[in-house]
C-alpha positions as CSV (number, residue, x, y, z in Angstrom):
1,M,0.0,0.0,0.0
2,P,1.5,3.4,-0.9
3,P,2.5,5.7,2.0
4,E,0.0,8.4,0.8
5,F,-2.8,5.8,1.0
6,K,-5.9,7.0,2.8
7,R,-9.2,5.1,3.1
8,I,-11.9,6.7,1.1
9,T,-14.6,8.6,3.0
10,W,-17.6,6.9,1.3
11,T,-17.9,3.3,0.5
12,C,-20.6,0.7,-0.1
13,P,-20.8,-2.9,-1.4
14,P,-21.0,-3.4,-5.2
15,K,-24.4,-3.8,-6.7
16,A,-25.4,-7.2,-8.1
17,D,-25.6,-5.8,-11.7
18,E,-22.4,-3.7,-11.6
19,S,-19.1,-4.3,-13.3
20,L,-15.9,-3.9,-11.3
21,R,-14.9,-0.9,-13.4
22,G,-18.4,0.5,-13.0
23,Y,-18.3,0.0,-9.2
24,L,-14.9,1.7,-9.0
25,L,-16.0,4.6,-11.1
26,R,-19.2,5.0,-8.9
27,L,-17.0,5.1,-5.8
28,S,-14.6,7.6,-7.4
29,I,-17.6,9.9,-8.3
30,E,-19.1,9.6,-4.8
31,N,-15.7,10.4,-3.2
32,G,-15.1,13.5,-5.4
33,Y,-12.4,12.2,-7.7
34,R,-12.6,13.6,-11.2
35,S,-11.4,10.4,-12.9
36,L,-11.1,6.7,-12.4
37,S,-7.3,7.0,-13.1
38,K,-6.7,9.1,-9.9
39,F,-8.9,6.7,-7.9
40,M,-6.9,3.7,-9.2
41,E,-3.6,5.5,-8.4
42,I,-4.5,6.1,-4.7
43,S,-5.3,2.4,-4.4
44,G,-1.8,1.5,-5.3
45,S,-3.0,-0.2,-8.5
46,P,-0.7,-0.5,-11.5
47,K,-0.6,2.5,-13.9
48,S,-2.0,0.3,-16.7
49,R,-5.7,0.3,-17.3
50,P,-6.8,-3.3,-16.9
51,S,-9.9,-4.1,-18.9
52,T,-11.2,-7.4,-17.4
53,F,-9.1,-7.3,-14.2
54,D,-8.4,-11.0,-14.6
55,S,-4.7,-10.8,-13.8
56,F,-5.1,-7.9,-11.4
57,D,-4.4,-8.1,-7.6
58,L,-7.6,-7.0,-5.9
59,A,-6.1,-6.8,-2.4
60,P,-5.3,-3.0,-2.7
61,L,-8.8,-2.3,-3.9
62,S,-10.3,-4.5,-1.2
63,D,-8.4,-2.4,1.4
64,L,-9.3,0.9,-0.2
65,T,-13.0,0.1,-0.5
66,A,-13.3,-1.9,2.8
67,Q,-15.0,-4.6,0.8
68,P,-14.1,-8.3,1.0
69,K,-11.9,-9.4,-1.8
70,A,-14.4,-12.2,-2.7
71,D,-17.1,-9.5,-3.3
72,L,-14.9,-7.7,-5.8
73,E,-13.8,-11.0,-7.3
74,R,-17.3,-11.9,-8.4
75,L,-17.3,-8.7,-10.6
76,V,-14.2,-9.8,-12.5
77,Y,-14.7,-11.2,-16.0
78,R,-12.5,-14.3,-15.3
79,P,-11.5,-16.6,-18.2
80,T,-13.1,-20.0,-17.9
81,G,-11.3,-21.6,-20.8
82,D,-12.4,-22.3,-24.3
83,S,-12.5,-18.5,-25.1
84,S,-15.2,-17.9,-22.4
85,R,-15.4,-15.7,-19.4
86,L,-17.6,-15.5,-16.3
87,F,-20.1,-12.6,-16.5
88,L,-22.3,-12.1,-13.5
89,G,-22.0,-15.7,-12.6
90,H,-22.7,-17.0,-16.2
91,T,-20.2,-18.3,-18.7
92,I,-20.4,-16.5,-22.0
93,P,-18.0,-16.2,-25.0
94,S,-15.3,-13.7,-24.5
95,F,-16.0,-11.8,-27.7
96,L,-19.4,-10.7,-26.3
97,I,-17.7,-8.6,-23.6
98,S,-16.1,-5.2,-24.4
99,P,-15.2,-3.7,-21.0
100,D,-12.8,-1.1,-22.5
101,R,-15.5,0.9,-24.1
102,L,-17.6,3.0,-21.8
103,K,-21.3,2.8,-22.5
104,F,-23.9,4.3,-20.3
105,C,-27.5,5.6,-20.0
106,P,-27.6,9.3,-19.0
107,S,-30.9,8.8,-17.3
108,C,-29.6,6.0,-15.1
109,I,-26.5,8.1,-14.2
110,E,-28.7,11.1,-13.4
111,E,-30.8,9.0,-11.1
112,E,-27.9,7.2,-9.4
113,P,-24.3,6.9,-10.7
114,S,-24.3,3.2,-11.4
115,F,-22.7,1.5,-14.3
116,K,-24.3,-1.8,-15.2
117,A,-22.3,-4.8,-16.2
118,I,-24.7,-5.6,-19.0
119,W,-23.5,-2.4,-20.7
120,D,-20.1,-4.1,-21.1
121,L,-21.7,-6.5,-23.6
122,Q,-21.0,-5.9,-27.3
123,L,-24.7,-6.3,-28.1
124,S,-26.0,-3.9,-25.5
125,V,-27.0,-0.7,-27.2
126,V,-30.2,0.2,-25.3
127,C,-31.0,0.9,-21.6
128,L,-33.6,-1.6,-20.8
129,E,-35.1,0.6,-18.1
130,H,-35.4,3.8,-20.0
131,R,-35.6,2.4,-23.5
132,T,-33.0,4.9,-24.8
133,Y,-29.8,4.2,-26.7
134,L,-26.7,4.0,-24.6
135,I,-24.0,6.7,-25.1
136,S,-20.8,5.2,-26.3
137,E,-19.2,8.0,-28.3
138,C,-19.1,11.8,-28.3
139,E,-21.8,13.4,-30.4
140,E,-19.5,16.3,-31.3
141,C,-16.2,14.6,-32.4
142,K,-17.3,10.9,-32.6
143,R,-14.4,9.7,-30.3
144,P,-15.3,6.7,-28.2
145,A,-16.3,7.3,-24.6
146,T,-13.6,6.4,-22.2
147,W,-13.6,5.2,-18.5
148,F,-10.6,7.4,-17.8
149,G,-11.6,10.9,-18.9
150,S,-11.1,13.7,-16.5
151,P,-13.8,14.2,-15.5
152,W,-15.2,10.8,-16.5
153,Y,-18.1,12.3,-18.5
154,Q,-16.1,14.8,-20.5
155,C,-14.7,14.0,-24.0
156,A,-11.3,15.2,-25.0
157,C,-13.1,17.8,-27.1
158,K,-14.7,19.1,-23.8
159,H,-18.3,17.9,-24.8
160,D,-20.3,16.7,-21.8
161,L,-21.3,13.1,-22.8
162,R,-24.2,13.2,-20.2
163,C,-25.9,15.8,-22.3
164,S,-25.7,13.9,-25.6
165,P,-28.9,14.2,-27.8
166,A,-28.4,10.5,-28.8
167,Q,-30.6,9.4,-25.9
168,S,-33.7,9.2,-28.1
169,E,-36.3,6.6,-27.1
170,V,-36.2,3.3,-29.0
171,G,-39.4,2.5,-30.9
172,R,-41.4,-0.5,-30.2
173,Q,-40.7,-2.0,-33.6
174,E,-37.0,-2.1,-32.7
175,W,-37.7,-4.4,-29.7
176,T,-39.0,-7.4,-31.7
177,P,-37.0,-10.6,-31.4
178,Y,-35.9,-10.4,-35.0
179,R,-34.4,-7.0,-35.1
180,G,-30.7,-7.4,-34.2
181,G,-28.8,-6.0,-31.2
182,Q,-31.6,-4.5,-29.3
183,A,-33.6,-7.7,-29.1
184,T,-30.4,-9.6,-28.4
185,S,-29.7,-7.2,-25.5
186,V,-33.1,-7.9,-24.1
187,C,-32.7,-11.6,-24.5
188,L,-29.3,-11.6,-22.8
189,S,-30.7,-9.5,-20.0
190,N,-33.5,-12.0,-19.4
191,C,-31.1,-14.9,-19.6
192,L,-28.7,-13.3,-17.0
193,S,-31.4,-12.3,-14.5
């Protein structure tokens, strides 16, 4: 643990539907850190930006968050062999998970800063609660959204991703079982709940 380590002032257990990176970003927001990078730095974590955390020592994060290591471990997308990973307790093909790309629903974040693990799935493009498209890139410059912006919601071009006009409601016809990613996202959500 680095000498400048201080326990964070606000902590809570991870939510059942949260990714590890989402949980850490939520804690960083609640503790006043402008970016996940700074939060990771105070935990004594390596400077690299681990995507799945599968080869990552969770002990410093456990100490920082005052959460049992096992509770953090269940949020890790661990390889299970045969190109599969654990995802919320289920084994799915690795190619379905894209944790490096930040996707979020501005309405969910406004209600409570919580980043759902299901948004890490390649096929998730819609918030199932608000029926709006997830934000995954900047409307102004088209750069991909990143977990490590400073602050997290601000693109390099300074556009506030939370204010993106791309949050239009998804029409009912797009939710039919035969219409690609949206229906697949709904199916995956139902299978994983």
